[in-house]
N, C-alpha and C positions, 0 to 999 in steps of 0.2 A: 467710590469707595476705598475713599481712604488710600488705593494704590501709588506707587513711582511707578511713571512710565516718562521710558529717555526717548526722547525727540530732540533733532534740533536744526540748523539749517543746514551744516553738515557736520553732523556726527560722525563723531571716532568711534563711538560705539558699535556703529553700523556701519563698519567696513566695504560694503560689495557695492559703493557706488561703481566700480569698474565693471560691475557685472551686465553692464548695461550692453546691448548687442551694436549699437552706431555709437563709437566715441565723437565726443562735439571736440570743436578744437576753437580758435582765437576768442574772436568776439560771441560765435554762438556760444560756446562753454561760459565764457562771462556774466551773458544772456541768462544762462540757468543758474546759475549760482545765484546771482541777484533777483530771479523770483523764489527763489526756493527759501533765499534770507527772506524777502515780503511774505510768504506765503507761511513760513514760522514768525513773524511778526506779528500777523493776524492771531496766530492759532495762541503764542502767548497769551493777548490780549481777549481770549476771550471771544473772537468773532469765528465761530465756528463754521457757521456756512460761508463765508469767507476764503476761510482758509482749506476747508473740504474744495472749492471749485477750483483754488487753486494749483493742491496738489493734484486733481483729475486733468487739467490740463499738461502741468506736467508731465505726468505720467503719458501723456499721449506722444509723448517726444522720446520718454526714458521709459518705456513696460516693463524694463528687469530691474530696475533703481531700486533697489533693496532699501535703503533710507526713506525713499517718497513713501513707499509699501508701509516703512512704520509709520511714520510721521501722521501716515492718512489712517492708518486704524487707530492711531492713538486719537485724533480728533473725531472722527466714528463713533469710539466708544465712548466720549465726552457729552459728544452731541443725543446719547441713545440709540444709536444704529449697530447694534451689537453684534448681531451677523453678519455685518457688512466689515464688519471691524475684522471677527474671526478670520475673515477671509484674506483679509491683505497683510494680516502680520504673519497669516500661513506664506507667503508669496514673498514676503520680506523673506522669512525664516529657510524658505528654500532656495533664495540666491546667497544667504550667508548661514547656512546651518551651524557656525561654531560659534556663534557671538552670541554671548550671555544676555546683552542686553535685549536680543531679539527674542530668545527663548524667553524671558519675563514678562516683556510685555502681552505675547501671545498670550502667556498666562493672566494676567489681569484681565485681558479681555475675554478668557474664557471661566474665568472665576464670576465677569459680569454677568455671563449668560446661566448662570448657575455651574455649569459644568466642572465643577469643585475636583474632581480626581485625575481630571485631564491637568486640569491647572496644576496642579502640583508637580506631574510630573515632569511638566517644563521649568517650572519654579526647580525644582531638584538638578535638573540637567543646567539650567544657568548657572546654580553656585560650584557644581561639580565642576564648569567650566573653568571658573572663576571664583576661588574657594574666599576670595577674600571683596567681593562684590557687597560690599552692606544693603546696596537698593535690593538683590537677590534673596536674602535672606530676609529683607523687610515684609518682600510682598510674599514669598513664602508662609510667613509666618501668620498673615493676615488668611489665605488659605486654609494651614493647618487649624486657626482659629475657628472658622469657619466650621468647620466638618468635627469639631469639640476635641481637636487633638490639644488640648491645653498644655500640657507638659512641654508638649513638643516645639508646642507655636511659642510660650515664654523663655524657652533657650533660644530661637530664631531673631527671636526681638532682642533677648540677650545679646545675642553674636551681633548683630548689626548696629546697637549700640555700641558695642566695642568695638566697631569697626570705622562706626562713624558719630562719636559723643554728642556733636551737634544735632542730632536730626529728632527738633522737637517732638513730630508726628508718631516715632516712633514710644515716644516715652507712652504717650497718649494713649498709642492702642493697645502698647503692653499692661497701662492701665485697665484698659478695656479687659486683655484676658485674665489678670489676677481676679478683676472682678468676676467672673464667668467661674472659676476656680473658684471661688468663695471666699476669697480673702478678703474681705470687704474692707476694714480698717488700712488694711496699707493700698487696695484698688482705689479707695476713694481718694485719700489722701497723694499719689499718685497721678491722679485722673486731674488733679489742679493745673498740672504743666499743658493741659489745654488751651489756657489762661494766655500763654504765647505765641498760639496759635495765628494766623495774620487772619483769621475769616473767626474769631471768637471775637463779639462785639466789649470795647473797653467803653463803661459810663463814664461820662464827663459832669464827675460829679465834683465838690470841693471837700464835701465832707470823705471821711475817711471810713475805708473797709473795713469792717468786723473781722475781727482775728480769733473769734470763737471765745473771747473773754465775758465778763457779766457785761450785762443786759441790763437791768433790772435799774429802771428807771429814766431809761433811753428808748430814744425813739429809733427805727429800723426799718430800712425800707430795702424789702425785696423785691430784685427785679426779674424780669425772663431773660435768657440766656438764647435757649432753643427753641423748639415747638413747643405748640401746645401740649400735647401728650407730658410732656416734662413737666409743663407748669401746673397740671393735672395731678404729677407724680407727687414732687418737693414740693408744694405748697403744703403738703401734710407738715412737713415742719415749723411753720409758724404759729401750731399748737406749741410747740415745746418751747418756743422762744415766748410767748405767753402765759408760760408757764412757770419761764424763769424771770418774771415781772417786766417784761417790752412791750413797748407801746407798738404794735405790729401794720406797716402799712405796705399795700401789696400795689405795685407796679404791673399790670397784666395786660396783656392782649384784649380787643376791645370786645371779642365774643366769651372772653370770661366774666369780664365786668360783673355782670346781674347774679350767677351763680356764687364768686365768692363775697361779695357781698352779705351774702344770707352767710355766713359761714361767723361764728361766735366768739373766735380767739384772733378775725382779723380787726384790727379799728378801723383800719379803711378803706377803701377800694379805689385804685386810680389806673385808668384806662393807657395809652402809650398815645399819646399826644396832647396830655391833659397835663394842666397846669398841676405842680408835685407840693402837696403841704410840707413844711418845715421837718429834718428828721435828724439826726447825730448818727448813724452809720451806716452803710449799707451792705448786700450781699447777694450775690447770685444764688438763686434758689437752687441750682444745679450743684456749689457748694454747701450746702445745707447740710448733705450727711455728714460730709468730712467734719465741715465747724459743730455741728453738733454733737460729733464724735456718736453717731448713731448706733443706737442697737438694733438690729434691723427684724432680729426674732421676735424683741419689744414690740415692736412698733404691730406687728401683726395681730398681737394681744388687745390693741387698742380699738378696735372696731373703726365702724363706717365714720370717716372723717371731710363728706360733702353727703348735701343731701336736694332736695326736691323744694323751689319755693312754694310758699303756703297759698301761693294764689295763682299758679299756675293755667293756664289755657287749655293744654290739650286733655283731650280726654280720647283715649281708647278704648275702644267697641268693643260688645263681647260676642260670643256664639255661641249657644246652647249644644251640647256636649264637649265642646275644647275644653281637652286637661293643660295645653299649657301654652299662654302664649308667649313668645320667642319676638327679639327682636335682632336684622342681620342686617349685614356692612358687609360688603367683598371688595373694594375698590380705593386704594392709597389716591390721597390726591397727587397729582403730578409733584415732581418738582425736586425728588431724591433717584441717588441711583439705583436702590435697592425697593423700588415701587415697583418694578415689573416682578418679581419674585413674591413681592407681599401679596399682590393682587389677587385673588380667584373671579374666575368667570361665574358670572351671575347663575347660568345654567346648572353651579353644583346646588346650590342654594336653592333655585326651584324644584330639584328633586326632591327636596324637604315638602312641598306643598300640598302635594295629594295626598296627604294622611288628618282628616277629620278630627281626628283631635288634638291637632297643632293650627295654630293662627299666627303666621307671619307678620309682622310689621318690619319695613324696612327706614333702618334709619341711615341710610346713606344719604351723602351728600355731595355735590357739584355734577357736573356732566354726567356719571355713572348709573345719577338716575333715572335717566330715558332708557335704562334696560329694560327695566318693567314694562314700559310699554312697549319696546321694541319686539320683546319674547313674549307679548300678547300675556302675560302674567298679573295686569291688573285686578284679575277679580279673584286672585289667591296670596298677592302679596301686595297688603296695604302700606300705601308712600306715604310715610308721616313725614320724610325728612323733608317733603318739599313745602312743607309747615315749617320747619325747623331755624331759627334764624341764630341763636345764640345756646351756649351749653344751659343756661336755666329751664331753658323750653325744654331741649334736650335729657335735662335730669329729670322735669318733670313725665315724660315718655316712659322715660326708664322703672320710674319707680310705681310703675304699671304693670309691666311686665312681670315673667317668671324667670325670665335667663334671657340674656344676649350670647349670639353667636358672631365675632366680629374676626375681623385679620386684625393683624399689628394697625391699632389706628386708636388716637384721641380719645373717640368712644366706647373704645375697652378699658382705656385707663379712669372714666369717668364712673362708668357701671361699678368699677373694681370700688373706685374710690366711695362710693353710696353701697358696700358690701352687695349690690346682686350679684346672685349667679350668673360666671363671665366663661363662656370656651372662648379663648383665643387662638385662630387658628394660625401656627407660621410658618415661615417655609421654613428647609434644613440650618440655612444659616440664619437664625432667629436674631431678634436685634438683644443686646446685650441686658434691658432691661428686664426683660422675663426671663433669663439667665443665669440669676446669681445665685452660684454652689447647686445648681439641681436641676431638674424637670417640674419643677413647682416655679410659685412664683412670689419668694415669701411679702415684698411686701402685701399681697394681698389674699388673704388664707379663702375670698369666693370664688379667686380666679384656676379655672384647667387649664393645661396646656395641651392642645391639640398639636403635636409636629410634628414634618413632613418625615420618615426615613430616607428620603432619597430627591435631591432639587428635582421640582416641579412636577412630583408625583402627588396628585392629592388624594388619590384611588383610595390609598387605606387610611388617608383622615378619616374621609368623611364615612366612609365604613364605620369606623370607629364612633363618629360622632351621633350616626346613626343607632347603632347599639344601644351607645349611653342614652339615646333619647327612647328607645324601647323601655329601657330599664325603670328609668324615670316615670314612663304613662303607668308603669308597675305591670 
């Protein structure tokens, strides 16, 4: 979630350690402090299960200890146990109600659950208690951005940076707010600050990074920095580099290799782990909008830039009387904090399957494929995902569909890059890649966004989907 939570073995921000009902003395107190420090060390090292177990043991000794409840709440949130995290942050705050850090940490946990309005209240309380609390302004800005209160978010990011100018993460999150506000040139330029974050991969290349200068006659290597979706989104700029006279080499995740090898504007494709050919310059694909000085509005007029291979092996069946063949994808792969909000229960899509004019094909990957059989839906939702092993095969399946209805997932980026009508169902706090300056997707003219009005409420989204499907059938 990229927010900032305060925890420490003896956190001065959480002043309520004296709130424990029974004071400890002498060696007993020393042992408690030592165990707190060990638990915090495990926490910082990412050994969350160990840290959580340690905090729970300590709470058995000091059940009213505000700092313990706070640290445990932070660890539980990072472990994805969000409801329990909120409970412990509330207990922490009950022991020390005027602590700005504890209000902000509860706000972070509430944001993770999707309760943005309540989160904002606690973040506002945090900065009212401490007007110079930079982390409080930063965390408030994240919530305001999620709520599309972008002008307020930009102002709070600015205040956080005034108070803590070295906060690189605040600069990156401010850049995303600018992009959502439609300030694309400024936003993409500011987004280069992400390269100074510790989690951003730094390539170990002896060749220089491309600075946006002339590339005619040069061999440029484009490498992936983030996920599969970003590779599918930003590889489009390889076409611009080819127009400028570059020889374009793309380094990509293995599932993308066969798909990208079919693009006529890419000269060579190398999967991660394979030997690289010679090259002169390199660039992150995520940096290409900035380095190419992209005109996003013009990109939308260029048409599809990815396609299915000519020799694809997947063939989708047909049924007499069916008007629309529709692909569906409902669950995010685990690993990102936003996955809980992005994923949709399979039953929501199953409700579309009782229409004889619609034929549904699942392009879902991973463990959620089992949802089809567990729901007894194998006769009405045809599971293509089990036979898809890379994105070239996925493109073959997509090329035979009339429409894809999907959560925010790489398959949606692929369908949109192919020009297939694509309906993206997104949570209220939609990812910035789908929110560049409005309700549409300027990268992708074939995309329509169906976004929650309120966090967690998919009912209006699927009501709109149903109405639009009925309109398409005529």
